[in-house]
One Martini backbone bead per residue (centre of mass of N, CA, C, O) as a GRO file, in nm:
protein
  485
    1MET     BB    1   0.988   2.691  -4.386
    2PRO     BB    2   0.852   2.416  -4.304
    3TRP     BB    3   0.958   2.145  -4.124
    4SER     BB    4   0.784   1.933  -4.292
    5ARG     BB    5   0.969   1.969  -4.565
    6PHE     BB    6   1.180   1.807  -4.447
    7PRO     BB    7   1.359   1.547  -4.470
    8GLY     BB    8   1.271   1.321  -4.210
    9TRP     BB    9   1.072   1.458  -4.009
   10PHE     BB   10   0.879   1.227  -3.920
   11GLY     BB   11   1.095   1.048  -3.794
   12LEU     BB   12   1.203   1.260  -3.593
   13SER     BB   13   0.936   1.323  -3.446
   14ALA     BB   14   0.889   1.037  -3.340
   15LEU     BB   15   1.149   1.023  -3.173
   16LEU     BB   16   1.092   1.269  -2.992
   17ALA     BB   17   0.830   1.155  -2.874
   18ALA     BB   18   0.955   0.907  -2.743
   19TRP     BB   19   1.143   1.071  -2.554
   20ALA     BB   20   0.908   1.230  -2.407
   21CYS     BB   21   0.798   0.945  -2.342
   22PRO     BB   22   0.757   0.728  -2.113
   23ALA     BB   23   0.815   0.421  -2.045
   24THR     BB   24   0.723   0.129  -1.960
   25GLU     BB   25   0.692   0.006  -1.625
   26LEU     BB   26   0.812  -0.243  -1.399
   27PHE     BB   27   0.683  -0.341  -1.089
   28ILE     BB   28   0.849  -0.507  -0.805
   29GLY     BB   29   0.740  -0.750  -0.553
   30ALA     BB   30   0.852  -0.937  -0.252
   31ALA     BB   31   0.748  -1.223  -0.037
   32VAL     BB   32   0.748  -1.404   0.285
   33ALA     BB   33   0.557  -1.653   0.460
   34ASP     BB   34   0.503  -1.810   0.764
   35ILE     BB   35   0.262  -2.105   0.783
   36THR     BB   36   0.349  -2.240   1.049
   37PRO     BB   37   0.233  -2.408   1.298
   38ALA     BB   38   0.259  -2.432   1.669
   39GLN     BB   39   0.048  -2.659   1.652
   40PRO     BB   40  -0.139  -2.910   1.642
   41VAL     BB   41  -0.243  -3.084   1.334
   42ALA     BB   42  -0.434  -3.155   1.074
   43LEU     BB   43  -0.400  -3.331   0.776
   44ASP     BB   44  -0.424  -3.296   0.437
   45GLY     BB   45  -0.535  -3.549   0.171
   46GLN     BB   46  -0.675  -3.775   0.350
   47ARG     BB   47  -0.888  -3.998   0.493
   48ARG     BB   48  -0.714  -4.013   0.726
   49LEU     BB   49  -0.608  -3.931   1.028
   50ARG     BB   50  -0.355  -3.673   1.075
   51VAL     BB   51  -0.110  -3.579   1.322
   52SER     BB   52   0.083  -3.291   1.381
   53THR     BB   53   0.352  -3.196   1.620
   54LYS     BB   54   0.604  -3.172   1.404
   55PRO     BB   55   0.794  -3.013   1.188
   56GLU     BB   56   1.012  -3.073   0.915
   57THR     BB   57   0.907  -2.815   0.768
   58PRO     BB   58   0.837  -2.536   0.642
   59LEU     BB   59   0.581  -2.312   0.557
   60SER     BB   60   0.480  -2.126   0.259
   61ALA     BB   61   0.424  -1.784   0.139
   62SER     BB   62   0.457  -1.662  -0.190
   63VAL     BB   63   0.515  -1.325  -0.315
   64LEU     BB   64   0.389  -1.144  -0.611
   65ALA     BB   65   0.431  -0.808  -0.731
   66LEU     BB   66   0.256  -0.621  -0.993
   67GLU     BB   67   0.332  -0.319  -1.197
   68SER     BB   68   0.218  -0.100  -1.447
   69ARG     BB   69   0.369   0.199  -1.604
   70ASP     BB   70   0.294   0.535  -1.739
   71GLY     BB   71   0.443   0.694  -1.548
   72ALA     BB   72   0.166   0.786  -1.346
   73THR     BB   73   0.024   0.552  -1.491
   74VAL     BB   74  -0.179   0.289  -1.431
   75LEU     BB   75  -0.228  -0.017  -1.606
   76ASP     BB   76  -0.150  -0.268  -1.405
   77GLN     BB   77  -0.222  -0.568  -1.193
   78ALA     BB   78  -0.058  -0.807  -0.953
   79ILE     BB   79  -0.117  -1.085  -0.717
   80MET     BB   80   0.084  -1.368  -0.620
   81VAL     BB   81   0.019  -1.682  -0.433
   82SER     BB   82   0.217  -1.934  -0.289
   83CYS     BB   83   0.102  -2.236  -0.124
   84ASP     BB   84   0.154  -2.476   0.137
   85LEU     BB   85  -0.104  -2.658   0.010
   86VAL     BB   86  -0.361  -2.857  -0.108
   87ALA     BB   87  -0.563  -2.602  -0.100
   88ILE     BB   88  -0.806  -2.346  -0.186
   89ARG     BB   89  -1.042  -2.291   0.004
   90SER     BB   90  -1.327  -2.181   0.081
   91GLY     BB   91  -1.267  -1.834   0.191
   92VAL     BB   92  -0.962  -1.764   0.186
   93LEU     BB   93  -0.940  -1.545  -0.029
   94GLU     BB   94  -1.155  -1.355   0.087
   95ARG     BB   95  -1.003  -1.299   0.352
   96VAL     BB   96  -0.752  -1.175   0.236
   97ARG     BB   97  -0.888  -0.945   0.085
   98SER     BB   98  -1.024  -0.813   0.338
   99LYS     BB   99  -0.736  -0.744   0.469
  100VAL     BB  100  -0.609  -0.577   0.226
  101LYS     BB  101  -0.796  -0.353   0.113
  102PRO     BB  102  -0.776  -0.122   0.344
  103ARG     BB  103  -0.437  -0.115   0.309
  104LEU     BB  104  -0.472  -0.108  -0.033
  105PRO     BB  105  -0.602   0.143  -0.218
  106ASP     BB  106  -0.396   0.097  -0.486
  107PHE     BB  107  -0.542  -0.192  -0.495
  108ASP     BB  108  -0.693  -0.456  -0.673
  109ALA     BB  109  -0.818  -0.728  -0.508
  110ASP     BB  110  -0.915  -0.899  -0.763
  111LYS     BB  111  -0.583  -0.923  -0.842
  112LEU     BB  112  -0.586  -1.162  -0.638
  113PHE     BB  113  -0.408  -1.478  -0.599
  114LEU     BB  114  -0.420  -1.824  -0.510
  115SER     BB  115  -0.201  -2.111  -0.460
  116ALA     BB  116  -0.132  -2.463  -0.467
  117THR     BB  117   0.102  -2.730  -0.431
  118HIS     BB  118  -0.027  -3.004  -0.294
  119THR     BB  119   0.041  -3.071  -0.019
  120HIS     BB  120  -0.025  -3.353   0.218
  121THR     BB  121   0.144  -3.175   0.468
  122ALA     BB  122  -0.099  -2.985   0.559
  123PRO     BB  123  -0.337  -2.814   0.686
  124VAL     BB  124  -0.649  -2.799   0.764
  125THR     BB  125  -0.922  -2.565   0.615
  126ALA     BB  126  -1.180  -2.749   0.684
  127GLU     BB  127  -1.468  -2.823   0.815
  128GLY     BB  128  -1.581  -3.170   0.887
  129GLY     BB  129  -1.368  -3.402   0.784
  130TYR     BB  130  -1.297  -3.453   1.095
  131THR     BB  131  -1.223  -3.610   1.398
  132LEU     BB  132  -1.101  -3.418   1.660
  133PRO     BB  133  -0.896  -3.360   1.888
  134GLU     BB  134  -0.868  -3.135   2.147
  135ASP     BB  135  -0.539  -3.063   2.093
  136VAL     BB  136  -0.630  -2.953   1.813
  137MET     BB  137  -0.624  -2.740   1.572
  138ARG     BB  138  -0.848  -2.561   1.424
  139PRO     BB  139  -0.921  -2.475   1.110
  140ALA     BB  140  -1.023  -2.184   1.171
  141ALA     BB  141  -0.765  -2.099   1.322
  142TYR     BB  142  -0.569  -2.145   1.090
  143VAL     BB  143  -0.700  -1.954   0.885
  144GLU     BB  144  -0.648  -1.700   1.047
  145PHE     BB  145  -0.344  -1.727   1.052
  146LEU     BB  146  -0.293  -1.753   0.749
  147THR     BB  147  -0.436  -1.486   0.646
  148GLU     BB  148  -0.260  -1.295   0.810
  149ARG     BB  149   0.015  -1.372   0.689
  150VAL     BB  150  -0.053  -1.326   0.392
  151ALA     BB  151  -0.143  -1.031   0.410
  152GLU     BB  152   0.128  -0.920   0.512
  153ALA     BB  153   0.292  -1.013   0.260
  154VAL     BB  154   0.135  -0.857   0.051
  155ILE     BB  155   0.190  -0.574   0.165
  156GLN     BB  156   0.496  -0.594   0.153
  157ALA     BB  157   0.527  -0.644  -0.152
  158TRP     BB  158   0.382  -0.387  -0.248
  159ARG     BB  159   0.574  -0.182  -0.089
  160ARG     BB  160   0.843  -0.296  -0.251
  161ARG     BB  161   0.801  -0.186  -0.511
  162GLN     BB  162   1.006  -0.175  -0.813
  163PRO     BB  163   1.196  -0.132  -1.054
  164GLY     BB  164   1.224  -0.383  -1.321
  165LYS     BB  165   1.280  -0.722  -1.436
  166VAL     BB  166   1.204  -0.966  -1.697
  167GLY     BB  167   1.196  -1.327  -1.749
  168TRP     BB  168   1.190  -1.613  -1.978
  169GLY     BB  169   1.165  -1.981  -1.955
  170GLN     BB  170   1.262  -2.311  -2.094
  171SER     BB  171   1.243  -2.650  -1.993
  172GLN     BB  172   1.329  -2.973  -1.856
  173ALA     BB  173   1.151  -3.212  -1.626
  174VAL     BB  174   1.142  -3.524  -1.476
  175VAL     BB  175   0.850  -3.565  -1.268
  176ALA     BB  176   0.615  -3.678  -1.416
  177HIS     BB  177   0.371  -3.951  -1.357
  178ASN     BB  178   0.151  -4.150  -1.451
  179ARG     BB  179  -0.109  -4.295  -1.212
  180ARG     BB  180  -0.283  -4.461  -1.442
  181ALA     BB  181  -0.376  -4.781  -1.466
  182VAL     BB  182  -0.430  -5.007  -1.740
  183TYR     BB  183  -0.659  -5.262  -1.838
  184ALA     BB  184  -0.803  -5.513  -2.028
  185ASP     BB  185  -1.106  -5.429  -1.909
  186GLY     BB  186  -1.072  -5.086  -1.887
  187ARG     BB  187  -0.948  -5.023  -1.637
  188ALA     BB  188  -0.867  -4.767  -1.388
  189VAL     BB  189  -0.583  -4.718  -1.155
  190MET     BB  190  -0.471  -4.560  -0.900
  191TYR     BB  191  -0.173  -4.700  -0.837
  192GLY     BB  192  -0.154  -4.937  -1.003
  193SER     BB  193  -0.037  -5.224  -1.111
  194THR     BB  194   0.240  -5.296  -1.348
  195ALA     BB  195   0.278  -5.629  -1.293
  196ALA     BB  196   0.034  -5.717  -1.415
  197PRO     BB  197  -0.079  -5.918  -1.673
  198ASP     BB  198  -0.322  -5.692  -1.756
  199PHE     BB  199  -0.131  -5.474  -1.823
  200LEU     BB  200  -0.117  -5.199  -2.071
  201GLY     BB  201  -0.090  -4.907  -1.928
  202LEU     BB  202  -0.088  -4.573  -1.939
  203GLU     BB  203  -0.332  -4.338  -1.992
  204ALA     BB  204  -0.120  -4.089  -2.022
  205ARG     BB  205   0.048  -3.818  -2.054
  206GLU     BB  206   0.314  -3.602  -2.000
  207ASP     BB  207   0.459  -3.293  -1.865
  208HIS     BB  208   0.809  -3.167  -1.897
  209ASP     BB  209   0.773  -2.879  -1.876
  210LEU     BB  210   0.966  -2.587  -1.771
  211ASP     BB  211   0.832  -2.296  -1.638
  212VAL     BB  212   0.992  -1.963  -1.621
  213LEU     BB  213   1.033  -1.690  -1.395
  214PHE     BB  214   1.214  -1.373  -1.382
  215PHE     BB  215   1.333  -1.136  -1.122
  216TRP     BB  216   1.462  -0.805  -1.129
  217ASP     BB  217   1.626  -0.547  -1.056
  218ARG     BB  218   1.778  -0.264  -1.172
  219GLU     BB  219   2.070  -0.423  -1.103
  220SER     BB  220   2.024  -0.737  -1.172
  221ARG     BB  221   1.891  -0.867  -0.923
  222LEU     BB  222   1.772  -1.148  -0.796
  223ILE     BB  223   1.433  -1.179  -0.634
  224ALA     BB  224   1.256  -1.376  -0.831
  225THR     BB  225   1.058  -1.685  -0.882
  226ALA     BB  226   0.869  -1.888  -1.121
  227ILE     BB  227   0.752  -2.237  -1.104
  228ASP     BB  228   0.627  -2.464  -1.353
  229VAL     BB  229   0.491  -2.778  -1.249
  230PRO     BB  230   0.324  -3.064  -1.392
  231CYS     BB  231   0.302  -3.130  -1.059
  232PRO     BB  232   0.238  -3.241  -0.767
  233ALA     BB  233   0.321  -3.213  -0.412
  234GLN     BB  234   0.340  -3.578  -0.323
  235GLU     BB  235   0.588  -3.747  -0.210
  236VAL     BB  236   0.487  -3.723   0.122
  237GLU     BB  237   0.165  -3.777   0.156
  238GLY     BB  238   0.166  -4.006   0.410
  239GLY     BB  239   0.252  -3.835   0.625
  240SER     BB  240   0.282  -3.698   0.989
  241SER     BB  241   0.422  -3.427   0.886
  242ILE     BB  242   0.511  -3.130   0.827
  243HIS     BB  243   0.540  -3.055   0.465
  244ALA     BB  244   0.662  -2.904   0.149
  245ASP     BB  245   0.813  -3.093   0.000
  246PHE     BB  246   0.993  -3.039  -0.293
  247TRP     BB  247   1.004  -2.723  -0.243
  248HIS     BB  248   1.213  -2.710  -0.022
  249PRO     BB  249   1.477  -2.803  -0.174
  250VAL     BB  250   1.449  -2.601  -0.400
  251ARG     BB  251   1.486  -2.345  -0.229
  252GLN     BB  252   1.755  -2.417  -0.101
  253MET     BB  253   1.922  -2.443  -0.364
  254LEU     BB  254   1.865  -2.158  -0.483
  255ARG     BB  255   1.964  -1.991  -0.235
  256ALA     BB  256   2.257  -2.101  -0.231
  257ARG     BB  257   2.311  -1.971  -0.532
  258HIS     BB  258   2.108  -1.675  -0.522
  259GLY     BB  259   2.010  -1.626  -0.234
  260VAL     BB  260   1.832  -1.602   0.068
  261ASP     BB  261   1.602  -1.387  -0.059
  262LEU     BB  262   1.476  -1.566  -0.252
  263VAL     BB  263   1.173  -1.585  -0.428
  264VAL     BB  264   0.966  -1.889  -0.441
  265LEU     BB  265   0.735  -1.996  -0.679
  266GLY     BB  266   0.510  -2.266  -0.662
  267TRP     BB  267   0.372  -2.423  -0.946
  268SER     BB  268   0.086  -2.609  -1.039
  269GLY     BB  269   0.033  -2.774  -1.296
  270ALA     BB  270  -0.122  -2.969  -1.497
  271GLY     BB  271  -0.178  -3.281  -1.268
  272GLY     BB  272  -0.423  -3.488  -1.179
  273ASP     BB  273  -0.269  -3.769  -1.321
  274VAL     BB  274  -0.006  -3.722  -1.142
  275THR     BB  275   0.334  -3.801  -1.031
  276SER     BB  276   0.665  -3.823  -0.884
  277ARG     BB  277   0.621  -4.129  -0.886
  278PRO     BB  278   0.705  -4.415  -1.009
  279MET     BB  279   0.535  -4.696  -1.170
  280TYR     BB  280   0.818  -4.785  -1.277
  281GLY     BB  281   1.149  -4.857  -1.215
  282ARG     BB  282   1.230  -4.836  -0.903
  283ALA     BB  283   1.499  -4.986  -0.869
  284SER     BB  284   1.670  -4.805  -1.058
  285ASP     BB  285   1.606  -4.542  -0.917
  286GLU     BB  286   1.725  -4.622  -0.641
  287ARG     BB  287   2.014  -4.678  -0.733
  288MET     BB  288   2.080  -4.394  -0.841
  289ARG     BB  289   2.036  -4.252  -0.570
  290ARG     BB  290   2.249  -4.401  -0.409
  291LEU     BB  291   2.489  -4.314  -0.590
  292ARG     BB  292   2.419  -3.998  -0.528
  293GLY     BB  293   2.297  -3.953  -0.233
  294LEU     BB  294   1.967  -3.952  -0.260
  295THR     BB  295   1.666  -3.861  -0.222
  296ARG     BB  296   1.368  -3.821  -0.362
  297LEU     BB  297   1.345  -3.521  -0.308
  298GLU     BB  298   1.629  -3.447  -0.415
  299GLU     BB  299   1.587  -3.553  -0.701
  300VAL     BB  300   1.356  -3.371  -0.784
  301ALA     BB  301   1.504  -3.107  -0.722
  302ARG     BB  302   1.740  -3.147  -0.915
  303ARG     BB  303   1.571  -3.138  -1.174
  304ILE     BB  304   1.446  -2.859  -1.138
  305VAL     BB  305   1.710  -2.696  -1.101
  306SER     BB  306   1.842  -2.776  -1.365
  307GLY     BB  307   1.620  -2.650  -1.544
  308TRP     BB  308   1.639  -2.367  -1.428
  309GLU     BB  309   1.935  -2.310  -1.506
  310ASP     BB  310   1.895  -2.347  -1.807
  311ALA     BB  311   1.691  -2.112  -1.835
  312TYR     BB  312   1.861  -1.883  -1.703
  313GLU     BB  313   2.102  -1.865  -1.900
  314ALA     BB  314   1.915  -1.754  -2.126
  315ALA     BB  315   1.722  -1.532  -1.996
  316ARG     BB  316   1.951  -1.325  -1.898
  317ARG     BB  317   1.979  -1.219  -2.213
  318ASP     BB  318   1.644  -1.121  -2.178
  319MET     BB  319   1.580  -0.855  -2.034
  320ARG     BB  320   1.274  -0.686  -1.918
  321ALA     BB  321   1.118  -0.357  -1.863
  322ASP     BB  322   0.930  -0.320  -2.131
  323VAL     BB  323   0.614  -0.445  -2.062
  324VAL     BB  324   0.335  -0.618  -2.088
  325LEU     BB  325   0.048  -0.570  -1.862
  326ARG     BB  326  -0.222  -0.804  -1.823
  327HIS     BB  327  -0.543  -0.835  -1.630
  328ARG     BB  328  -0.787  -1.087  -1.624
  329VAL     BB  329  -1.118  -1.102  -1.470
  330GLU     BB  330  -1.342  -1.390  -1.449
  331THR     BB  331  -1.657  -1.550  -1.452
  332ILE     BB  332  -1.709  -1.887  -1.505
  333GLU     BB  333  -1.928  -2.140  -1.645
  334LEU     BB  334  -1.958  -2.483  -1.554
  335PRO     BB  335  -2.065  -2.784  -1.615
  336GLU     BB  336  -2.181  -3.017  -1.435
  337ARG     BB  337  -2.175  -3.331  -1.341
  338ARG     BB  338  -2.367  -3.592  -1.403
  339VAL     BB  339  -2.580  -3.789  -1.208
  340THR     BB  340  -2.655  -4.100  -1.192
  341GLN     BB  341  -2.860  -4.338  -1.070
  342GLU     BB  342  -2.636  -4.546  -1.016
  343GLU     BB  343  -2.443  -4.358  -0.863
  344ALA     BB  344  -2.641  -4.281  -0.638
  345ALA     BB  345  -2.694  -4.565  -0.526
  346ALA     BB  346  -2.401  -4.634  -0.454
  347ALA     BB  347  -2.355  -4.387  -0.266
  348ARG     BB  348  -2.582  -4.449  -0.063
  349GLU     BB  349  -2.467  -4.718   0.033
  350GLN     BB  350  -2.192  -4.609   0.133
  351ALA     BB  351  -2.294  -4.394   0.330
  352ALA     BB  352  -2.438  -4.595   0.520
  353ARG     BB  353  -2.176  -4.745   0.612
  354HIS     BB  354  -2.044  -4.461   0.742
  355ALA     BB  355  -2.255  -4.381   0.921
  356GLY     BB  356  -2.182  -4.278   1.256
  357LYS     BB  357  -1.857  -4.277   1.205
  358PRO     BB  358  -1.607  -4.083   1.309
  359ALA     BB  359  -1.362  -4.225   1.142
  360GLU     BB  360  -1.569  -4.198   0.857
  361ILE     BB  361  -1.648  -3.904   0.760
  362TRP     BB  362  -1.508  -3.870   0.491
  363ASP     BB  363  -1.657  -4.102   0.340
  364TYR     BB  364  -1.940  -4.006   0.383
  365ARG     BB  365  -1.916  -3.730   0.240
  366TRP     BB  366  -1.819  -3.831  -0.038
  367HIS     BB  367  -2.098  -3.977  -0.095
  368GLN     BB  368  -2.326  -3.778  -0.001
  369ARG     BB  369  -2.278  -3.554  -0.212
  370VAL     BB  370  -2.391  -3.716  -0.448
  371VAL     BB  371  -2.677  -3.748  -0.345
  372GLU     BB  372  -2.735  -3.439  -0.328
  373ARG     BB  373  -2.688  -3.381  -0.628
  374PHE     BB  374  -2.911  -3.564  -0.737
  375GLU     BB  375  -3.152  -3.432  -0.596
  376LYS     BB  376  -3.106  -3.150  -0.718
  377GLN     BB  377  -3.114  -3.237  -1.015
  378ARG     BB  378  -3.415  -3.335  -1.014
  379THR     BB  379  -3.536  -3.039  -0.943
  380SER     BB  380  -3.303  -2.822  -1.107
  381GLY     BB  381  -3.077  -2.950  -1.231
  382VAL     BB  382  -2.784  -2.873  -1.361
  383ASP     BB  383  -2.526  -2.719  -1.252
  384LEU     BB  384  -2.313  -2.442  -1.213
  385TYR     BB  385  -1.966  -2.372  -1.211
  386PRO     BB  386  -1.804  -2.120  -1.051
  387MET     BB  387  -1.511  -1.950  -1.195
  388GLU     BB  388  -1.216  -1.790  -1.127
  389LEU     BB  389  -1.048  -1.617  -1.382
  390HIS     BB  390  -0.700  -1.586  -1.459
  391VAL     BB  391  -0.544  -1.360  -1.699
  392LEU     BB  392  -0.212  -1.312  -1.820
  393ARG     BB  393   0.010  -1.060  -1.944
  394LEU     BB  394   0.380  -1.103  -1.987
  395GLY     BB  395   0.455  -1.013  -2.256
  396ASP     BB  396   0.497  -1.336  -2.404
  397VAL     BB  397   0.323  -1.424  -2.155
  398ALA     BB  398   0.101  -1.666  -2.015
  399ILE     BB  399  -0.151  -1.671  -1.747
  400ALA     BB  400  -0.347  -1.949  -1.605
  401THR     BB  401  -0.632  -2.038  -1.418
  402ASN     BB  402  -0.752  -2.293  -1.174
  403ASP     BB  403  -0.934  -2.506  -0.939
  404PHE     BB  404  -0.805  -2.779  -1.024
  405GLU     BB  405  -0.735  -3.116  -1.086
  406LEU     BB  406  -0.589  -3.108  -1.380
  407TYR     BB  407  -0.563  -3.267  -1.648
  408THR     BB  408  -0.305  -3.261  -1.861
  409GLU     BB  409  -0.455  -3.236  -2.135
  410PHE     BB  410  -0.579  -2.955  -2.082
  411GLY     BB  411  -0.313  -2.802  -2.061
  412VAL     BB  412  -0.217  -2.870  -2.347
  413ARG     BB  413  -0.447  -2.732  -2.498
  414ILE     BB  414  -0.386  -2.449  -2.402
  415LYS     BB  415  -0.094  -2.425  -2.497
  416ALA     BB  416  -0.139  -2.497  -2.804
  417ARG     BB  417  -0.361  -2.246  -2.850
  418SER     BB  418  -0.188  -2.032  -2.762
  419PRO     BB  419  -0.044  -1.712  -2.859
  420ALA     BB  420   0.181  -1.753  -2.685
  421LEU     BB  421   0.504  -1.831  -2.637
  422GLN     BB  422   0.420  -1.879  -2.326
  423THR     BB  423   0.243  -2.110  -2.098
  424PHE     BB  424   0.083  -2.080  -1.782
  425VAL     BB  425  -0.052  -2.333  -1.571
  426ILE     BB  426  -0.270  -2.292  -1.281
  427GLN     BB  427  -0.361  -2.478  -1.022
  428LEU     BB  428  -0.533  -2.448  -0.735
  429THR     BB  429  -0.697  -2.135  -0.686
  430GLY     BB  430  -0.984  -2.256  -0.584
  431GLY     BB  431  -1.212  -2.401  -0.420
  432ASN     BB  432  -1.414  -2.727  -0.494
  433GLY     BB  433  -1.343  -2.894  -0.772
  434GLY     BB  434  -1.140  -3.101  -0.799
  435TYR     BB  435  -1.141  -3.310  -1.032
  436LEU     BB  436  -1.050  -3.304  -1.402
  437PRO     BB  437  -1.144  -3.524  -1.633
  438THR     BB  438  -1.136  -3.723  -1.885
  439GLU     BB  439  -1.307  -3.929  -2.086
  440ARG     BB  440  -1.121  -4.172  -2.053
  441ALA     BB  441  -1.121  -4.172  -1.741
  442VAL     BB  442  -1.424  -4.216  -1.699
  443ARG     BB  443  -1.430  -4.493  -1.835
  444GLY     BB  444  -1.216  -4.621  -1.627
  445GLY     BB  445  -1.221  -4.489  -1.363
  446GLY     BB  446  -1.168  -4.428  -1.050
  447TYR     BB  447  -0.984  -4.246  -0.877
  448GLY     BB  448  -1.035  -3.912  -1.013
  449ALA     BB  449  -1.314  -4.006  -1.204
  450VAL     BB  450  -1.529  -4.026  -1.030
  451VAL     BB  451  -1.797  -3.852  -0.908
  452GLN     BB  452  -1.677  -3.803  -0.621
  453SER     BB  453  -1.413  -3.641  -0.746
  454THR     BB  454  -1.630  -3.458  -0.905
  455ARG     BB  455  -1.787  -3.163  -1.052
  456VAL     BB  456  -1.634  -3.171  -1.329
  457GLY     BB  457  -1.625  -3.267  -1.654
  458PRO     BB  458  -1.521  -3.299  -1.976
  459GLU     BB  459  -1.709  -3.080  -2.084
  460GLY     BB  460  -1.609  -2.859  -1.885
  461GLY     BB  461  -1.313  -2.877  -1.970
  462GLN     BB  462  -1.357  -2.760  -2.257
  463VAL     BB  463  -1.471  -2.493  -2.166
  464LEU     BB  464  -1.221  -2.404  -2.014
  465VAL     BB  465  -1.034  -2.399  -2.254
  466ASP     BB  466  -1.192  -2.202  -2.437
  467ARG     BB  467  -1.206  -1.961  -2.233
  468THR     BB  468  -0.905  -1.931  -2.188
  469VAL     BB  469  -0.816  -1.881  -2.480
  470LYS     BB  470  -0.996  -1.636  -2.528
  471ALA     BB  471  -0.866  -1.458  -2.308
  472ILE     BB  472  -0.584  -1.458  -2.423
  473GLU     BB  473  -0.651  -1.344  -2.705
  474SER     BB  474  -0.751  -1.066  -2.600
  475LEU     BB  475  -0.462  -0.971  -2.506
  476TRP     BB  476  -0.334  -0.988  -2.796
  477ALA     BB  477  -0.529  -0.788  -2.934
  478GLU     BB  478  -0.444  -0.535  -2.765
  479ALA     BB  479  -0.129  -0.653  -2.781
  480PRO     BB  480   0.116  -0.717  -2.958
  481VAL     BB  481   0.409  -0.881  -2.941
  482ALA     BB  482   0.597  -0.638  -3.033
  483ALA     BB  483   0.542  -0.452  -2.777
  484SER     BB  484   0.754  -0.639  -2.587
  485ARG     BB  485   1.046  -0.599  -2.754
   0.00000   0.00000   0.00000
């Protein structure tokens, strides 16, 4: 009698087949590079020149390497690098890839991306923004040093990969405060006074969700974590010394509790319109910090670490070794913001005021670029901004990147429409996108919303949301949620 005639044969045969086929395994590697320069450097992120001669904290590039395999078959790959920089300027990613590619023939270099924490106390990485003293390290020299260090850490993380487990969790941490004050005449001013009689309120909401990934080795030892905070790291933005901002005490606190070798990736979620500094209630905030004996940096770090621990306690009960890893990379084109004739005329006037003054080169270029965009627009129409989009699926989690200081509302739109259980939005992953403001912000004007601050406007922001959501949906269509449980 054929075996197939016995009751339960098909269920038994399926079970035997499952035993015969190795499960999908996630391989994990992590490393950290010190990207602190040993020479005086100009600091990025402000209009005025600031030169740092001595670092207050080290700067780090934290690397996470992932690969999924089915037996000997590689299913997908990703390497993510979080850098203590204000932005990933044009050319930096390409240079890292060019250094990694010949040394890692088994890795697809297109599946490597960098992101910036947006600290305003890290070195300048683009030429021409400031008139620099002779004894200051040139941006090109720092970029060479930076990309060499990052490439070495990428190679190290990739070669360290071993079977491991991943978990994800969410908590809340009040870090972000909307920094655009709105007044009775319709104006919006970044860091505007909230004590003025005509103050009406803050322009938009904040996102207080703290999204966290945890990575363990096969013996369930925590080796890495990625923390997505929808707020840039610019607590000490006006300082004149190299500083990793609030991510430095976050790393210190987590390593003190979970091991000195823990690799901590700090991701800046959509937060182009927020800051970690409160816009009102500063006196009460200061009193509470005095009573706790904490600086502002320590207070922000305390909130992040408290939320991290809250998420960790739950996520450690649900470690996954057999998860879906999918990584999609595509270039999307976003319509650039149109420069009006009035905006061009005002920019031309301002550029003329700053022209020829070495100390004001930043301001000159800020306005002159608008004039050049307008002239190009008149001859060839509005350009398209090409952006490299990375969308990953890791189990029930989606990770999506963008180039911009993306206003919080766009990040919320992506999260709300995503089919993932939890969605991480990472801004400042490349290029010179600048701010990406909402329609309401553009109406209110002010720094961060005027045409000088932006390459892409609200229309392009919605295209970014739609294309990102579509890319995430495609990964869920390939493998349903149940496949990762």
